C-alpha positions as CSV (number, residue, x, y, z in Angstrom):
1,M,6.4,15.4,-15.3
2,N,9.6,13.2,-14.9
3,V,11.1,16.0,-12.6
4,R,12.4,14.4,-9.4
5,D,14.5,15.6,-6.5
6,S,17.4,13.3,-6.2
7,N,17.4,13.3,-2.4
8,V,14.6,11.3,-2.3
9,Q,14.5,8.3,-4.5
10,N,13.4,5.3,-2.1
11,I,9.7,6.2,-2.2
12,K,6.9,4.0,-3.1
13,L,3.0,4.3,-3.4
14,R,0.9,1.3,-2.7
15,P,-2.7,0.4,-1.6
16,L,-3.3,1.1,2.0
17,T,-4.4,-1.9,4.3
18,I,-5.8,-2.8,7.4
19,D,-2.4,-3.7,8.4
20,D,-1.2,0.0,8.3
21,F,-3.1,0.7,11.5
22,S,0.1,0.8,13.7
23,S,1.5,3.6,11.6
24,V,-1.7,5.5,11.6
25,L,-2.1,5.1,15.3
26,E,1.5,6.4,15.7
27,W,0.3,9.6,13.5
28,S,-2.7,10.1,15.6
29,K,-0.4,10.7,18.9
30,D,1.7,13.2,16.9
31,E,0.2,16.5,17.9
32,K,1.9,18.6,15.1
33,F,0.5,16.0,12.4
34,C,-2.8,16.1,13.9
35,L,-3.1,19.9,14.1
36,A,-1.9,20.1,10.4
37,S,-4.2,17.6,8.9
38,N,-7.3,18.6,11.3
39,W,-7.3,15.1,13.0
40,E,-8.8,15.1,16.1
41,L,-6.4,15.3,19.2
42,H,-6.0,12.4,22.0
43,R,-8.3,10.0,20.3
44,D,-8.2,6.5,21.9
45,E,-6.7,3.4,20.2
46,Q,-10.0,1.9,19.6
47,E,-11.6,4.9,18.1
48,V,-8.7,5.4,15.6
49,N,-8.8,1.8,14.7
50,S,-12.6,1.5,14.1
51,W,-12.3,4.9,12.1
52,W,-9.3,3.0,10.3
53,Q,-11.2,-0.2,9.5
54,H,-14.2,1.9,8.2
55,F,-11.9,4.1,5.9
56,V,-9.9,1.2,4.4
57,S,-13.0,-0.7,3.5
58,S,-15.4,1.9,2.2
59,L,-13.8,4.8,0.1
60,P,-16.0,6.8,-2.2
61,E,-15.8,6.0,-6.0
62,D,-14.4,9.3,-6.8
63,F,-11.6,9.1,-4.2
64,I,-8.3,7.2,-4.2
65,R,-5.9,7.0,-1.2
66,L,-2.3,5.4,-1.7
67,A,0.0,4.6,1.2
68,L,3.3,6.3,0.9
69,E,6.5,4.3,2.0
70,L,9.9,5.6,2.5
71,E,12.4,2.8,2.7
72,N,9.7,0.2,3.2
73,K,8.2,2.2,6.3
74,L,4.7,3.8,5.9
75,I,5.2,7.6,6.5
76,G,2.0,9.2,5.0
77,Y,-0.5,8.9,2.2
78,V,-1.4,10.7,-1.3
79,D,-5.0,11.2,-2.4
80,L,-6.8,11.9,-5.5
81,A,-10.1,13.4,-4.7
82,C,-13.5,14.7,-6.5
83,M,-12.3,12.8,-9.5
84,K,-14.5,13.6,-12.4
85,G,-13.6,13.1,-16.0
86,T,-10.2,14.4,-16.6
87,E,-9.8,16.3,-13.4
88,A,-8.9,15.4,-9.6
89,E,-7.9,17.2,-6.4
90,L,-4.4,16.2,-5.3
91,G,-4.0,15.7,-1.5
92,I,-1.0,14.4,0.6
93,A,0.0,14.1,4.3
94,I,3.2,13.0,5.8
95,G,2.1,11.4,9.1
96,D,5.8,11.1,10.3
97,S,6.2,14.9,10.9
98,S,10.1,14.0,11.4
99,Q,10.3,13.6,7.7
100,W,8.7,17.2,6.9
101,G,10.7,19.2,4.6
102,K,12.7,16.7,2.8
103,G,11.2,16.6,-0.5
104,I,9.2,13.4,0.0
105,G,5.7,15.4,-0.6
106,F,7.2,16.6,-4.0
107,N,8.2,13.3,-5.1
108,A,5.0,11.6,-3.9
109,S,2.9,14.0,-5.5
110,I,4.8,13.7,-8.8
111,S,4.3,9.7,-8.5
112,M,0.6,10.3,-8.0
113,M,0.2,12.6,-10.7
114,D,2.1,10.5,-13.2
115,Y,-0.1,7.5,-12.0
116,A,-3.4,9.6,-12.5
117,S,-2.3,10.7,-15.8
118,K,-1.3,7.5,-17.6
119,Q,-3.8,5.1,-15.8
120,L,-6.8,7.2,-15.3
121,G,-6.7,10.0,-17.9
122,I,-6.4,12.8,-15.2
123,T,-5.0,15.9,-17.0
124,V,-6.2,18.7,-14.6
125,F,-5.1,18.6,-10.9
126,N,-6.6,21.0,-8.1
127,A,-4.9,21.6,-4.7
128,E,-5.5,23.8,-1.8
129,T,-3.3,24.8,1.2
130,H,-3.2,27.2,3.8
131,E,-1.3,30.5,3.3
132,I,0.8,29.8,6.3
133,N,1.9,26.4,5.0
134,V,4.8,27.7,3.2
135,R,6.3,24.2,2.8
136,S,3.2,23.0,1.1
137,R,2.9,26.2,-1.3
138,R,6.5,25.8,-2.3
139,M,6.0,22.4,-3.1
140,L,3.0,22.9,-5.2
141,E,4.5,25.8,-7.2
142,K,8.0,23.9,-7.8
143,I,5.6,21.0,-9.3
144,G,4.3,23.7,-11.5
145,F,0.8,24.5,-9.9
146,R,-0.4,27.9,-10.0
147,E,-2.5,29.9,-7.7
148,V,-5.9,30.4,-9.0
149,S,-7.9,31.9,-6.1
150,R,-8.1,32.6,-2.4
151,I,-11.3,31.5,-1.1
152,G,-12.1,30.6,2.6
153,S,-9.9,30.0,5.8
154,E,-9.5,27.6,8.4
155,V,-7.4,26.7,11.4
156,Y,-3.9,25.5,10.4
157,L,-1.7,24.6,13.4
158,G,-3.7,26.5,15.7
159,T,-3.8,29.7,13.6
160,E,-6.8,31.0,11.4
161,S,-5.3,30.8,7.9
162,Q,-6.4,31.9,4.3
163,L,-6.8,28.9,2.0
164,I,-5.2,29.2,-1.3
165,Q,-6.5,27.2,-4.4
166,Y,-4.1,25.8,-7.2
167,R,-4.3,24.3,-10.6
168,F,-2.0,22.2,-12.7
169,E,-2.9,21.2,-16.3
170,I,-1.1,18.8,-18.3
171,S,-0.2,20.1,-21.7
172,S,-0.7,18.0,-24.8
173,E,3.3,18.7,-25.4
174,T,4.2,16.9,-21.9
């Protein structure tokens, strides 16, 4: 899993902090990001702040969310959820929608998967995206995820869309 796009080398994953709030507040004002990430639109600053304070201080045991920085600017986050044994669900959100489509999600996902496999022993990664989210589908397939099912649907960017489930297994030869 040492594949990387050469066009994005300055990404960094780190723990999220309360001090990241200003970036999160900006994302909460980006209608495109909110619709894509199923965030409520037009939340007031205090409500976002309360949510952020709670979120940073009380994550479930089977969940890790790391900040995604590009050139020392917080632009999103990468998740490992539903961690059980050697399996976890990978998730990513680029909060700064001006950075979408630049290969950042690919590199951040690879970085999180490297961390998870080396530090946590995760060898099976699950992911889910919307059928109409072509960028996300291409990213997962480029990494090596394979489609395993199409179960459920939900609204993505204002349109009802089929959900597609993916899986990636690290082989013992990797």
